[in-house]
C-alpha positions in Angstrom: 115.2 57.5 61.1 114.2 60.0 63.7 114.8 62.9 61.1 111.6 61.7 59.4 109.6 61.7 62.6 107.8 64.9 63.5 108.7 66.5 66.9 105.4 66.5 68.9 107.1 66.8 72.3 105.4 70.1 73.1 102.0 68.5 72.9 100.1 67.0 75.9 98.5 63.6 76.0 96.1 63.2 79.0 95.0 59.9 80.5 91.8 60.2 82.5 91.6 58.1 85.7 88.6 57.5 87.9 87.9 54.9 90.6 87.3 51.4 89.2 88.7 51.9 85.7 90.1 48.8 84.1 93.8 48.8 84.5 95.0 47.7 81.1 92.5 50.1 79.4 94.8 52.9 80.5 98.2 51.2 81.2 98.5 49.6 77.8 97.9 52.8 75.9 100.0 54.7 78.5 102.9 52.4 77.8 102.6 53.0 74.0 102.3 56.8 74.5 105.2 57.0 76.8 107.3 54.9 74.4 106.3 57.4 71.8 107.5 60.2 74.0 110.8 58.5 74.9 111.8 57.1 71.5 109.9 59.0 68.8 109.5 62.6 69.8 106.0 62.1 71.1 103.9 64.2 73.4 104.2 64.7 77.2 102.0 62.2 79.0 100.1 63.0 82.2 97.4 61.3 84.3 94.3 63.2 85.4 91.8 62.3 88.2 88.9 63.9 90.0 91.5 64.8 92.5 95.2 63.9 93.0 94.3 61.4 95.8 95.2 57.8 95.3 92.4 55.6 93.8 91.8 51.9 93.3 91.3 50.5 89.8 89.0 47.6 88.9 91.5 44.8 89.9 92.9 46.6 93.0 95.9 48.5 91.5 96.3 51.9 93.1 97.1 55.0 91.0 97.9 58.6 91.9 96.9 61.1 89.2 99.4 63.8 88.5 96.7 66.4 87.9 93.1 67.0 89.0 90.2 67.9 86.8 90.6 71.5 88.1 94.4 71.8 87.5 94.8 69.9 84.2 96.1 72.1 81.4 94.7 72.1 77.9 95.3 68.8 76.2 96.0 67.9 72.6 94.9 64.4 73.1 92.7 62.8 75.8 92.2 59.0 76.4 89.2 57.7 78.5 89.5 54.1 79.8 86.6 51.9 80.6 85.5 49.1 82.9 82.2 48.5 84.7 82.7 51.7 86.6 82.3 53.7 83.4 78.5 53.2 83.7 78.5 55.2 86.9 81.1 57.7 85.8 79.1 58.6 82.7 76.6 60.2 85.1 79.2 62.4 86.9 78.7 66.1 85.8 82.1 67.2 86.8 83.9 64.5 84.9 81.7 64.9 81.8 82.2 68.6 81.9 86.0 68.1 81.9 85.8 65.7 78.9 83.6 68.2 77.0 85.9 71.2 77.7 89.0 69.3 76.7 87.4 68.0 73.6 86.7 71.5 72.3 90.4 72.3 71.9 91.8 68.8 71.5 93.2 67.2 68.3 91.8 63.8 69.3 89.8 62.1 72.0 90.2 58.3 72.4 88.4 55.7 74.5 89.1 52.1 75.3 86.4 49.5 76.1 83.3 51.0 77.8 85.0 54.4 77.9 83.0 55.0 74.7 79.9 55.3 77.0 81.6 58.3 78.7 82.3 59.9 75.3 78.6 59.4 74.4 77.4 60.9 77.7 79.7 63.9 76.9 78.0 64.3 73.5 81.0 63.2 71.5 79.6 60.2 69.6 76.6 61.9 68.0 76.5 60.9 64.3 79.8 58.9 64.7 81.0 55.4 64.3 82.3 53.7 67.5 83.1 50.4 69.1 83.4 49.0 72.7 84.0 45.7 74.6 82.0 42.8 73.0 79.9 42.5 76.2 78.7 46.1 75.8 78.1 46.1 72.0 74.3 45.7 72.4 74.1 48.5 75.0 76.1 50.8 72.7 74.0 49.9 69.8 70.9 51.0 71.7 72.2 54.5 72.3 70.9 57.2 69.9 73.2 58.7 67.3 75.9 56.0 67.3 76.8 53.6 64.4 78.4 50.6 66.0 81.4 48.9 64.3 82.5 45.5 65.6 86.1 46.3 65.1 89.3 46.1 67.1 89.4 49.9 66.9 87.8 52.5 64.9 88.3 56.2 64.0 85.6 58.7 63.0 87.2 62.2 62.6 88.8 63.2 65.9 87.1 60.4 67.8 88.9 57.1 68.2 87.4 54.1 70.1 88.5 50.6 70.7 87.2 47.2 71.8 88.0 45.9 75.3 91.1 46.0 77.5 94.0 44.9 75.3 92.6 46.5 72.2 93.7 49.9 73.5 97.3 49.0 72.7 96.4 48.5 69.0 94.4 51.6 69.1 97.4 53.6 70.3 99.7 52.2 67.7 97.2 53.0 65.0 96.8 56.5 66.4 100.5 57.1 66.5 100.9 55.9 62.9 98.2 58.4 61.8 99.4 61.3 63.9 103.1 61.0 63.6 103.7 58.5 60.8 104.6 54.8 60.5 108.2 55.5 61.4 107.2 56.7 64.8 104.8 53.8 65.3 107.5 51.4 64.2 109.9 52.8 66.9 107.2 52.4 69.6 106.3 48.9 68.5 110.0 47.9 68.3 110.9 49.3 71.8 107.7 47.8 73.4 108.4 44.5 71.6 104.8 44.4 70.8 104.5 41.7 68.1 101.6 39.5 69.4 101.3 36.1 67.9 98.1 35.0 66.3 97.4 32.1 68.7 93.9 31.7 70.0 93.5 29.4 73.0 90.5 27.1 73.3 87.1 28.1 71.8 85.8 31.0 73.9 86.4 33.4 70.9 83.9 31.4 68.9 81.0 32.3 71.2 77.9 33.7 69.4 78.6 37.0 71.2 82.0 37.4 69.6 82.5 40.7 67.7 82.8 40.8 63.9 86.5 41.3 63.8 87.0 38.0 65.7 84.6 36.1 63.5 86.3 37.4 60.4 89.6 36.1 61.6 88.3 32.5 61.9 
C-alpha cells in the first residue's frame, strides 16, 4: 500500500504556538500530522513559538517550541491554532509578519478555531471562504473580505480553516487526503484509531447558535 503513497518526507509542516492557544487546536492536528510522518511518508513536523521558552496553553498545559519565529526554516505547510488568546495575538506585528512570510512560499496555510482571525489579520482571508468556532462565527462574518461557511472545515485554494477545537483533527485528515491521497489518510486514520461515533449527548448542539453543519446532521 505504501508504494501508492507519495514520499513527502522532505517537506516541513510547522505548528505555530503562542501563549494561551487552545491545546487540542494544535495537538489534534499534530497527532494526525506526526502519524502521517511515521506511517505514510509525511512531512517533518516542528513547533514554532515567539521564542523557544516554555509557554502555557489555555488550559494550563506547558509546551516548549522547537523553533522560534527567528530561527524557523521555510515551511511547506503552516497550521495556526486558536483560542481566546488569538484575539490578542492577531495584533502582534512579529507573529503576523512570520505568518505572512511563511505563507508566501508555503503550499498551504491552515487554521483551527479562532486561528482564522490570525489568518485574516495577516491578509490571507481576503476574498476567501473560511470558518471558525461557532461562538466566533458572527465576529468572523463581520470582517471585510471573508465569506463565512458554517462547516466542520473548509478549503479555499491554499487556505484551509476549521471549526473549533476537535474539528482540527478532521481538517488534517481531509488535508492529508488531498495532499497525499486517500491511502495516506487511511493509514493515518487507522493508526490513530480515529473513527468517532455519531453519538450526540444531550441537546446542547440544538442551540440556536449551532453552526449549519450541526443543524444539517439533525
